N, C-alpha and C positions, 0 to 999 in steps of 0.2 A: 379520709373521714370515715368514722365508724359509728355504730349505733343504729337507731331507728331510721328507716328510709324516709326521706322527705320529698316534697314536690321539687325542690331545687336539685335533687339528684339526677333528674332528667333534663335539666336546663343547662344551657351553655351561654356564657358571655361572649359575644361576637363583636370584634372590631372590623372596620372596613366593609360593613354590610351594604354600603352604597356603591361599592366597586363591583367589577364584573364577577370575579370569583366569589367574593364574600356574599353577594346577593344570591347567587345560586346555592351556596351552602345554607343561607338563611331559608330560602324557599324549600330546600330539601328537608331540613329539620322540621319546619312547620308542617310539611306534607306528612311527616311521620307522627304529628301530634305532639312534638316536643317543644317546650318553651324556649324562647330566645331572648336574652337580655342584650339589647343593642347599645353599644357604647360608641358614640360618634359626635359629630358636630352639626350645627346649623350652617347653612350656606346660602348666599344670594337672597337673603330675606326669608328663607324657608327654614322651619324648625326641622330637627332630625326626624321627628314623627311624620311630618309632611313629606319629607324626602323618601322615607321608607314606604309611606302610603302610595306614592306613585309607582314604586317598584312592585308592590303587592298587586296593584291593578294590572300591571304589565304581565305578571305571572299568573293572573287570574285566581289569586288566593283570597278567600273570604272566610268569615266565621272563625275569628281568632281570639275569642273571648278567653282571657287569662293566659294566652300563650306569648304575648309580646310585652316587653317593658323597654323604656327608653331612658338613657342617661346622657345628657349633653356633657361631653368630656373634651379635654385638651391634654394629649399625652405628653406634651412638653412642660406641663405645669405640675407643681407639687400636688399630690393626691388626685392626679388626673384632672385637676381643675374643679373637683367636687368640694362641697362644704364638708367640714370635719364629721358631722353626724351622719350625713349621707354616705360618706366614704366608709366610715366604720360599720355602718349597717350592711353595706354591700360586701365588705370584706368578710363579715360574719357568716355569709351564706356559702362559702367554699365552692363557688361555681367553677366548673370546667371552663377554660378560656381558649378561644380560637382567635389568634391575632393575625388578621389579614390586612389591616390598614397599612398602606404602602404608597410611596411615590414611584411610579413605574417609568419615569423619564429616562431615556438613554443618553440624553445630550450632556456633553461635558460642561457646557455653560451653566447647567443646573446642578453641578456637583454639590455645592453647599446646601441647597434645598433638599436634594435627595439624601445626603448623609444625615441631615438633621431629622428628616422624616423617618428614615429607615433604620438609623443607628442610634442617634442621640435620644430619640423618643422611647427607646426600649427601657431606659432606667426606671421610669415610673410604672410602666405596666408590669415589669418584673418585680418591682417593690410590692405592687398590689398582689401579684401571684404568690409571693412569699408570705405576706401578711395574712392573706385570705386562706392559706393552706389549700390552694386549688387542687382539685382532683387530678388535673393534667393541664399543662400549658402547651397548646398546639401552635407551632409557629409556621406560618405560610412563607416559604422561601421560593426558590426556583431551582430546577435541575442544573441551570447554567451557573449557579454559585460554585460549581466544581472548578471553574476557571478553564484555561486552555492549555495547561501544562501536560495533561495526560489524556489519552484517548479513552481508556477504560475508567469509568467513574463509579466508584463503589457507593453503597448506601451508608456513608459514614462521613465524619468531619474531614474535609479536604482543605489543606493549607496551600492554596495556589498563590503565586505572585503575579499572575497575568490574567487579565479579563478582557472581554470584548468591549465592555462599556461600564459606566459608573453604576448602573443599576445592578449588574451582576456583582460588582465589587462590593457594593453596599450590603447586599444580601449575604455574601461570604463573611463580611465583618459581623453582621448581625447574628449569623449562625454561631460564630465563635463566642459572642457575648451570651447568647441563650444557653449554649452548652456549658460555659463556665459558671454563670450565675445559678443555673438550675442544679448542677452537680454540687456546687458549694452550699446552696440553700436547701438541698434535698427536695427539690421541686420536680415532680414527675413531668416529663416533657416528650414531645415528638417534634420532628422537623419534617415538614411536608414540602416536597419538591416537584411541582408539576413542570412539564415542558411547555410547548406552545399550545394554547387552548383556543379552539375555534367554536363555532356555534353548535347547536343541537343537531346531532346526526339524524334524528328521526323527523323533526319538524323544520329544521333549517333556521330556526329563530336564534337571534343573538342580540345582546345589548351593546356590544362593541364591535367595531369593524377595523381593527388594526392587524398587525402580525400577518397571518395568511391572507387577509383581505386586501392589505395595502398594495401589494404588487398588481393584483387583478384590477383594483380600482384605478391604479396609475395607468395601466394599459388601456382600460376603457376610456379614460380621459384623453390619452394620446390618439386612440382610434377615432374618437369623436371630433378631434381637431381636424384630422385629415378627411374624414367623411364630410365635414362641413366645407372644407376647401374644395373637394371634388364637386359638391353640390352647388356651391355659391361662388366659386372662384375659378371654375373650369379646371380645377386640379393643378394649378400652376406650382404651388409649393410642394404638392405631393409628387409631381413628376420629377422635380429636382432631387428627391430622396428615393426614387425608385418605388414609390407607393402608387398602387392602382387597384382597381376593382377586378377581381377574377371573373371568369365566365359564370362561375357558380354563385356570384353575388357576394363572395367573401372579400374582405379587404386584404390585399397583400401588403404587409407591414414589416419590412426588413429590420429587425432589431436583434442584435447579438447581445446575449447576456453573458458577460465574462465572469467566470468563477475561478478563484485562485487554485482550486483543486476539486476533484470529484468528491462528492459528499451527499448528505441527505438532510432533510428537515424533519424534526421529530414533532409530530402533531397528535393531539388528542381532542375529541369533541367534548363539549362542556357537560353533556349528560353522563359520559363515562367518568369525567373528573368528579362530578357530584356524587355519583354512586360509590366511587372509590373512597372519597372522603367520609361518607356516611358509614361505610364498612369499617374504616379505621377508627372513627369516633365510637363505634359500638363496642369494640374491644381493643383499645389501644395498647400496644406494647411500649412501655415507657423506655426512654433513652434510645429511641429507634428513629432512624431516618427512612423516609419512604419516597422512592422515585415514582411519581405518577406520570408515566411516560408511555409512548407507543413501542411496541415490540417490532414493528415493521416500518421504519421511517421511510418517508417518501423521497424519491429522487426528483430533481428539478425538471428533468425531461418529461416525466409523467404529468407534473403540474402544468408545464407549458402546453402539453397536448390537451389537457382539460380546459385550460384557459382559451386556447385557440378555438376549440369547439364551442365553448360557452359564448365567447364574444364574436364568433364568426369572422375570425382573422386567420391569416397564414403568414409564414415567413419568420417566425421567432426561432432563433437558434441559440442553443446553450454551447458556449465555448469554454473549454477547460484551459485556464491560463490567463494571463493578464495582457491587455493590449499595450503595445509599445507607445512611447510618447509621440512617435511620428505617424502612428496609425490614425487615419482619419475616421472619425465617427460621424454618422449622420445625425441630424437634429433629434429624431425620435429616440435614438440610442442614448444621446447625451441627457435628454430629458428623463428617460426611464432610469438611467444610472443615478441621476440626482435624487429621484423620488425614493429609490430603495436603498440608498447608501447605508442607513442605520440598520437595515435588516439583512444586508448582504452576508454577514458572518453566519447567519442561521440557515441559509439555503445551501451551503456547502460544508456542513458540519460533519466532522469525523468522530465525534464523541459517542460512546456507547454507554448507556446508563443501566447499571445493574439494578434488578428489581426483585430480588428474592423476598425482601420484607413485604413489599406490596403484593406479590403473588400469594404470600401466606395469608395476608389480611383479606384478600378478595377471592380466595380459593382458586387462584390462577385466572380470574376473569381478565380478558384483554379488550382493548378498544377495537372497534371495527376498523378495518382498513379503509382508507379514504377512496372509495369508488367514485366514478364520475357521477353517479346518482346522488351521493351525499354531497359532493362538491357543487353540483348544479342546484341542489335544494338550498344550500347555504348561501350561494352567490345570488340566486334569484331573490331570496329574502332580503339580502343586502341591497340589491338594486331597487326592490320595491320600497325599501325604507330610505332610498336615496343616500345610502351609506351612513345612516343615522340622522340625517337632517329632518326627516319627517317625524321623528320623535326624539325627545331629549330627556329620557328618563334618568340618565346618569350624569346630568350636567353638574359641574363642580359647585 
């Protein structure tokens, strides 16, 4: 876009604003006084505007006169489900687009739904990007779209044939589509690839409690089962599993966590994620991939020590290798293994994410290492929110 600067030059059209990452991008842009055009859907009897309103209350954001607009859309429908006049008017504004809308399910049983949401729905949003001559199409992907064929993952298009789950696979397909359509249509674009994002490192607050939170929540649940048994059932079930109270008041909970090989888990706090995205949006290098990742991934042993300290338990052991079919597992081990099955590949990951482009965009700013203080702050908030049950800001 050339010519006289307009109010729309500072605005972004954002999809997925009711999701975890999208909501933080929205809040970050609004905090800078930049307008956001929200494209999304109503749900559960609530309009898009009402859904966003609940989020803004959670973020504590007020006084938004002229900064927010809402368009009820359906990315699987022609013209995004908008009327012809409304669509043409929106196209004429040439807005920058941040496409975060996504189905994040890992489950193979949801393959058709995930592919429809993450791949098939790209057709119309890319048609809109082309017709509107967008300043830039920013596509939110994942660092794990790199697949599992290589350890070193460049900030570039990667054609892997193997993935951990359907979500990773769908994002890899989507990246290829964005890359091809944008180059063909001369649409400026970036690909944004975060790793695993947890809560705010300063406040501990979060809107979602999966990924990093899920294993800790699972261990808390298992702990409470046996604490209840000791308190109300004379510890009969606990004794059968070698579970008992230590002299220091901690619960001895013998659980072996089997990992196929030694590795790490790449974590970043959502405040770092947001700051990095805002830096990229300020001066995007088009046709560029950005790894928004940690430079010092965590080892499972450290996370186990943090978890034991936070939950006041002992006895968790990280075992490199797989258990044999004949090897007996105790009930808490089997239960924990069931809980974390979908996340297991991420706790012993060997992939290394190159981040030269991100370092350039952020002047080398790195996320804080996950200290126990940050871990405790985030987990304490999760517990205070009953792992999300005490508020439901992002209900679908």
